[in-house]
VOPASE-552075 format. One record per residue (C-alpha): residue number from 1; x, y, z. Coordinates in steps of 0.2 Angstrom, whole numbers. Example, Ala and Ser with C-alpha at 12.3 -4.5 7.8 and 13.67 -1.06 7.14 Angstrom:
REM VOPASE-552075
- pos:px:py:pz
- 1:62:-22:39;
- 2:68:-5:36;
//
This chain:
REM VOPASE-552075
- pos:px:py:pz
- 1:0:0:0;
- 2:7:17:-5;
- 3:7:31:8;
- 4:7:49:3;
- 5:12:65:11;
- 6:-3:74:18;
- 7:-5:92:10;
- 8:-13:98:27;
- 9:0:92:40;
- 10:14:87:29;
- 11:16:70:38;
- 12:18:54:27;
- 13:1:47:33;
- 14:-11:49:19;
- 15:-18:31:15;
- 16:-31:25:3;
- 17:-47:20:11;
- 18:-58:16:-4;
- 19:-65:32:-13;
- 20:-54:44:-3;
- 21:-36:45:4;
- 22:-37:49:23;
- 23:-24:56:35;
- 24:-25:48:52;
- 25:-14:62:60;
- 26:-25:77:56;
- 27:-41:68:50;
- 28:-40:76:32;
- 29:-48:67:18;
- 30:-46:70:-1;
- 31:-50:61:-17;
- 32:-36:53:-27;
- 33:-41:64:-42;
- 34:-40:80:-31;
- 35:-24:75:-24;
- 36:-16:72:-41;
- 37:-22:89:-47;
- 38:-16:98:-32;
- 39:1:89:-33;
- 40:2:93:-52;
- 41:-2:112:-49;
- 42:12:112:-35;
- 43:25:105:-47;
- 44:19:115:-63;
- 45:10:131:-57;
- 46:-2:139:-70;
- 47:6:155:-78;
- 48:0:171:-71;
- 49:-9:183:-83;
- 50:-3:200:-76;
- 51:-8:215:-85;
//
């Protein structure tokens, strides 16, 4: 089972629990799709459109 870093508490405690990944340290829950999108945006931020 793969364990991920929790985006809320930064502990390596985010584990799959069916439809969600759940952190047992801070009680955070997120879907796998939302976590993947969040990680992608952190690694490749969207360009800003400053005027």
